[in-house]
C-alpha positions in Angstrom: -21.6 17.9 -23.3 -21.1 15.6 -20.3 -19.8 12.7 -22.4 -17.3 15.0 -24.1 -16.0 16.0 -20.6 -15.7 12.3 -19.7 -13.8 11.5 -22.9 -11.5 14.5 -22.4 -10.9 13.4 -18.8 -10.1 9.9 -19.8 -7.7 11.2 -22.5 -5.9 13.3 -19.9 -5.7 10.3 -17.6 -4.1 8.2 -20.3 -1.6 11.0 -20.9 -0.8 11.2 -17.2 -0.1 7.4 -17.2 2.5 7.7 -20.1 5.7 6.9 -18.3 7.8 8.4 -21.2 6.5 11.8 -20.0 8.2 13.9 -17.3 6.5 13.8 -13.8 5.6 17.5 -14.3 3.8 16.7 -17.6 2.1 13.7 -16.0 1.0 15.8 -13.1 -0.4 18.5 -15.5 -2.5 15.9 -17.3 -3.8 14.3 -14.1 -4.9 17.8 -12.9 -6.6 18.4 -16.2 -8.5 15.1 -15.8 -9.6 16.1 -12.3 -10.7 19.5 -13.6 -13.0 17.7 -16.1 -14.3 15.2 -13.6 -13.6 16.2 -10.0 -15.5 13.4 -8.4 -13.8 10.6 -10.3 -11.9 8.4 -7.8 -9.5 7.0 -10.4 -8.3 10.4 -11.4 -7.6 11.4 -7.7 -5.6 8.2 -7.2 -3.6 8.7 -10.3 -2.6 12.3 -9.2 -1.9 11.0 -5.7 0.6 8.4 -7.1 2.3 11.1 -9.3 2.6 13.4 -6.4 4.1 10.6 -4.3 6.6 10.0 -7.0 7.4 13.7 -7.0 7.8 13.4 -3.2 5.2 16.0 -2.7 3.7 14.0 0.1 1.3 16.8 1.3 -0.3 17.1 -2.2 -0.5 13.3 -2.5 -2.2 13.2 0.9 -4.8 15.8 -0.1 -5.8 13.7 -3.2 -6.0 10.5 -1.0 -8.2 12.4 1.5 -10.6 13.4 -1.3 -10.5 9.8 -2.6 -11.4 8.6 0.9 -14.4 10.9 1.0 -15.4 9.7 -2.5 -15.0 6.0 -1.6 -16.7 6.4 1.8 -14.2 4.7 4.1 -12.7 2.1 1.7 -9.8 0.3 3.4 -8.0 0.2 0.1 -7.8 4.0 0.2 -6.5 3.8 3.8 -3.9 1.3 2.6 -2.7 3.8 0.1 -2.6 6.5 2.8 -0.6 4.3 5.1 1.8 3.5 2.3 2.2 7.2 1.7 2.9 7.9 5.4 5.4 5.0 5.5 7.3 6.5 2.6 7.0 10.0 4.0 8.4 8.8 7.3 11.8 8.2 5.6 12.2 12.0 5.5 9.8 13.0 8.4 9.7 10.5 11.3 6.5 12.0 12.6 4.6 10.4 9.8 5.3 6.8 10.9 2.8 7.1 13.8 0.2 8.2 11.3 0.9 5.1 9.1 0.5 2.9 12.1 -2.7 4.6 13.1 -4.2 4.0 9.7 -3.1 0.4 9.5 -4.7 -0.2 12.9 -8.0 1.3 11.6 -7.7 -0.9 8.4 -7.3 -4.2 10.3 -10.2 -3.3 12.5 -12.4 -2.5 9.5 -11.3 -5.5 7.4 -9.7 -8.0 9.9 -9.6 -10.9 7.5 -7.5 -9.4 4.7 -4.0 -10.8 4.9 -2.3 -8.1 2.9 -3.4 -5.4 5.4 -1.8 -7.4 8.2 1.3 -7.9 6.0 1.6 -4.2 5.3 1.1 -3.3 8.9 3.7 -5.8 10.0 6.2 -4.4 7.5 5.6 -0.9 8.7 5.9 -1.9 12.4 9.2 -3.7 11.5 10.5 -0.5 9.8 9.7 1.4 12.9 11.6 -1.1 15.1 8.5 -2.6 16.8 9.5 -6.2 16.0 7.3 -8.0 18.5 4.2 -6.2 17.2 5.5 -6.7 13.6 5.7 -10.4 14.3 2.1 -10.5 15.6 0.8 -8.7 12.5 2.8 -11.0 10.2 1.7 -14.1 12.0 -1.9 -13.0 11.5 -1.1 -12.5 7.8 0.0 -16.1 7.4 -3.0 -17.3 9.4 -5.1 -15.7 6.8 -3.0 -16.6 3.8 -0.6 -19.5 4.5 0.9 -19.1 1.0 2.2 -15.6 1.6 5.9 -15.9 0.9 6.7 -12.3 1.7 5.1 -12.6 5.2 7.1 -15.7 5.9 10.3 -14.2 4.7 9.9 -11.1 6.9 8.9 -13.3 9.8 12.1 -15.2 9.4 14.1 -11.9 9.4 12.3 -10.5 12.5 12.5 -13.8 14.4 16.3 -14.0 13.6 16.9 -10.4 14.9 15.1 -11.4 18.1 17.3 -14.6 18.3 14.3 -16.8 17.8 16.2 -19.1 15.6 13.9 -22.1 15.6 10.9 -19.9 14.6 13.1 -18.2 12.0 14.1 -21.5 10.5 10.4 -22.6 10.3 9.3 -19.4 8.7 12.2 -19.6 6.2 11.2 -23.2 5.3 7.6 -22.2 4.8 8.7 -19.3 2.6 10.7 -21.6 0.4 8.0 -24.2 0.3 5.3 -21.8 -0.8 7.6 -20.0 -3.2 8.3 -23.3 -5.0 4.6 -24.3 -5.0 3.3 -21.0 -6.2 6.0 -20.8 -8.8 4.7 -24.0 -10.3 1.1 -22.6 -10.1 0.1 -25.0 -7.4 -1.9 -23.5 -4.5 -4.4 -24.6 -2.1 -7.1 -22.3 -3.4 
């Protein structure tokens, strides 16, 4: 009986991933998957993404909070929550502080993951905290010197702050790593 529930839940998950379906249909199938297997992290994340696409941010947050409990403080779940709050902040400015709070917790929990610093820097930049954004992006490139996106955004933020020399250096680094990674050549 249990394996039948798992098979049904997986079937519903596949249906929820079918991009040719309406968001409402995809939501319905994701909910059905969760009804079959409520403790399955993947199903919660799928429904959270659908809810985010539907711009039902509160419902997406509930699914991510359950996912956080299931994953026991996984920084990847926090990253998804922070991304949700960042998107939500476009329509509700109070949410940007929540995104920043989560990114701060993420980089404390996993300080050597470059993409967390990149995401935090981009969020700080969106909020207008350019000096802090630069610090986060500089840390991202310390951890991953091939991160073209971090260099590009550093160049933009430096330029806004009239730090033209630093902006030029960051732009050159972005171009250099873009060319090298496009050819499949990296230092790793």
